[in-house]
N, C-alpha and C positions, 0 to 999 in steps of 0.2 A: 762745766762740760761745754765744749764749743758747739756741739750739735744741737743743744737746747737754745742757743741764741738765735732768735728768729730773723734778725736783720740781714745776715749775709746770704742765707739760702732761700728765704721766702720770695724776694723779688725775682730771683733767677728761676725758681719753680713756676711762679706766675707768668713770667715772660715765655718760658718754654711751652706751657699749656696754652697760652694765647696764640703762639705760632702754630701749635698742633691743631687748634680748633678753628683757626681763621685762614691761614695762608696755605697750609698743606692740602686741605680738601679741595680747594680750587685748582691747585696744580695737578692733583690726582685725577679729578673729574675732567680736566682739560686734555688729558692724554688721549691721543687717537691711536687706535689699533691699526697696524698695517694690513692685517688680513681680516676680512669679515668672517664671523662665525656662521656656519651653516649647520643647522640641526640635522641629524641623521634620522631616517625613518627606520622602523623596526625591520624592514626588509633588507636594509643594508648591513645588518649585523649578523651575517652568516659566518659561522666558524666551523672548522672541521674538528672531529673528536681527537683527543690525544691518543697516541699509541704508546703504551708503557712497555718498555723492553723487558722488564722482569716478569711479565705475566705471559 
């Protein structure tokens, strides 16, 4: 059974995990957001009640 032979797939698996664990986190953490997040205060969350037309 070819899937039980370790030689072809194990180096590929190890290389992919090496890339995931070393290169990609640096690229993701280096991403800069174009807009700054601003937390809302509870006073900003005013909503009006819904009006249901069937009642």
